[in-house]
Residue, then its C-alpha position, 0 to 999 in steps of 0.5 A: m483509416s483501415r480498419f486496424v489501425r481503428h483497432f488499434c486505436y480504439t485498443g490504445y486508448m481503452n488500454f490507457l483509460v484502464l491505466i488511468l483509472g487504475l492509477l486513480p485510487s493510489f494518486i487520491w489518498l496520496s494527494f489526501f495523505l500529504q496534506e497531513d505534512l505541516h511542511p511538505e516533502p519535496r514532490k522529486m521524493i515522493f515521486s522516487v519514492f512511489v516509483v520505488g514503491a511501484l517497482a517493489a511490486l514485483g518483487a513482492y510478487f516473485a516473493q509470495v508465489w515462492t511462498s505460496s507454493y512453499l506453503i501449499t507443500f505443507g498443506i496451508f492453503q489461501d484460506s488459512l490465516r497463515y497463509a493471509t499472515a504470511f502474504a500480509a507480511i511480505e507486502e509490508l517487509i516490502k514496502f518498508l524496503a522501498a521507502y528505506a532504500v530511498i530516503r535513508h540517507s536524505k536530507y529531506f526525513d528530518e521530521p517524525v512525521d516524515a517516515m508516515i509520509y514515505m512509507m504512505a507513498a511507497a505503499m501508493g506506488l505498489a497499490a498502483v500496480e496491484n491496481i493496474a494488473v487488476a483492472f487489464e486482468n478483469g479488462f474495461a467492461a467489467i470496471t464499474i463504479g462499485s469494481l473502482m469504489f472497492r478498490f479505492l476503499g478497500a486494497t488501497l486504503l488498506h495499504a495507505l494505512s497499513s504503511s502508515v502505521m509502519g511509519y509510525y513506529w519507524a518515527r518513534g524508534i528513531i526518536k527513543k533510540h531503537t529503531f529495530i525493535y519499534l520497526i519489528w512493532g510495526l511491522i506486526m502491526a501493520t501485518l495484522l491490519h493487512t491480515i485481518f482485511n484479508y482473512y475476512i473477505v477471503v474466508f467469511e461471507g459479506g467479510l467486505l462489509y467488517s474489513i472496511g469496517a476495520l480499515i475505519l477504526a485503524a483510519f481513526f489510529v492513524f490521524y492520531d499518529f500523526e498528530k502525535l509525529k506532528q509535535s515532534t520537530s525533529l528526527 
């Protein structure tokens, strides 16, 4: 076997391994949260929302690039609270649109808890693309147990929780017949959680610990929301 062929095979193997490691945090959280659904959704629907969420990551990226250049012209930089809020709002809105685009007319969207499940699936699709991008940017040599745990307990969990919050308000809005108002509140609350996490990491030394602490606190509320929606049988 020539050196070129060995190098090509090795590179392909490493890239495949990086891809798997990038997907792993999303798959783990997706499997975990799906256990909250008493009447599991069809796997094809979960997969469809996941894929659209992954594709939506590109839309979020370009929207954030444009927003960044716009904010910078006004002297609003990355360490600004307004900057963090804008970026968080873009991602939360994109994730909602991804889920909505797939399930808005689906016959399977028939229980309140489904809104949280599908929102979380879209979030894991977007988070998977983020994780893969970070993995390829840093390279295989930089992937450690610590970095995987950071993505698992940090950004990936953040996306799952913030989108679950959005899904909860979406479901409540449909039940209360005031969907738009509840969606606005859902977007505000999801953006708030997302902003707190990002802002602590960027601005404060040791902010990661505070950010993970905020996620743990949010997780209690999210699971409480799951339980409340399980008591409602139909939308």
